[in-house]
N, C-alpha and C positions, 0 to 999 in steps of 0.2 A: 235348093241347088237340083239341078237337072241330072237325072241319071245318064251316065255315059253308055249305057246300055240299050235302054229304050226311051229316053228322054222323058220319063216320067218324074214326078216329084220324089226327091229322096228326103227321108225323115231321120233326124237325130235319135239314135237308138242306144241304149247302155249295155254294156257286156264287161263284166268285172268293173275296173274302175276306167274303162275306156269308153268313149262316145264315139260310134261309128254312124255314118249315113247310110241309110237302108232304103231301098227301093222295094216296096211291097207289091209292085207289078211285075216285075222280072226276075226279082228275089237277088239282085245284084247288092253289093256292099262296097262303100268306099272308105279306105282306110288313109289317114295322112301318114306321112313318113314315119316309119318306126311301130306304128299301133298294130299292124298285122303281126308281126313277130312277137310283140309284147303280149298280144291276145293269145296267140297259140301256145306261147311257152309258160306264161303264168296261168291261164284260165282255159285249159283244153276242154273241160267240161261246159263251160258257159259258151265257148266258141262253137261247139257242136249244136248247143241249144239254140243259140243265135241262128246258126244255118237253117235249122229246122222251122224257127219262128218266122223267118224272112223267106218264105217259100213262093216260088214264081206263081202267077196265075196261069191257068192253061191257054189262055189267049195271047200271053205276052210273046213277042217274037224280037229277039235281040237283034241290033244292027250289027253290020260287020265293022263300021269305022266307029272307033271309040274317041271321044273328045274330052278332056279333062275338064270336069266342072268347075275347078278353081282357075286354071290358067286359060281355059278355051284352046288348047294346042292338042294337036293329034298325039294319042298315046302309042306306046310301043308294046307289042304283045311278046310275052316270053313263057317258057314253060318253068314252072315251080321248082322243079329239081329234074335231073337228068332221067331220061326215059319215063317222065311223069305225063299222066293224063290231064293234069291240072295245068290250064293255060290262063296267065294273069295278064293284066295290062297296066303299065305304068307310065306316069307322066315324067317325061325327061326334064321338066323345069322343076316342079314342087316335089317329085319322087313320091306322090300319093299312087296307091294302088287300088284299082278296081277288080273285084273277082265276081265271077257269076254265081247263079243259083246252084247250090251243091258243093262248090269248090272248097269252102271253109272247112266243112266236115271232112272232105277228102284230105285235105292239108294236115288237119289234126290226126286223122287216122294214120297217115304216112309217118308223121313224126312219132306217134306213140309205137307203131311197129319197129321203126329204127331204134327208139330207145330200147325196146324189148330185145331187140337182136345184140345190141351193145351190152345190155346186162347179162345176157346168155354167154357172150363171148367173154366177158369178164369173169363170170363163173367158172367157164371152162378152162381159162387160163389159171385161175386160182387153183382148181383141181389138179391140173397138170404141175404147177409149181408144187403142192403138196406131195404129189406122187414122187416127183424127182427128189424131194428133201426126204423123203421116206426111204427110197433107193439108196441114196448117199448116206443116211444114217446106218442102214444095213451094211452097206460096203465098208464103212468105218468099224462097224462091229466086228466085222470078219476079219479085218486087217488086224485089229487088235487081238482077236482069237488066234489067228495065225502067228502072230508075234509071241503070244504065250507058249503055243505049241513048239515053236522054234526053239524058243530058250529052254523048254523042258526036254527036248530031244537033244540039245546040245550038253547036258550034265550028265 
């Protein structure tokens, strides 16, 4: 298969239980539909290792127009996520995705940072709930104590 980035030859390469096509000239990676998400979600360490293993050669010069190596139609560029520095290319027919050198590692790092923020937010919410529960327990104790004093003063 020809690389959409530099027209070099792409080589089947294993990462986890997924076989992707890798271009060892420009560092590009071709993912069939759903493979990028599976790799990043299931095997983030192997995804980063793959990104390093398939590094671009210094003389590689990527082309601006990307052609799908499966369907031979023009690919559409899009940003991986809002305000992202990662720009991907997708085939509108087969939904395959081509990513350039270094982008897979950036995707994994972005996902891990988002997970860390979500976990920190969950921990902060749990701490707030515990604090509120503690305050509610104190208020309940104070109300019970006030009722005891009220009854004692009425005697």
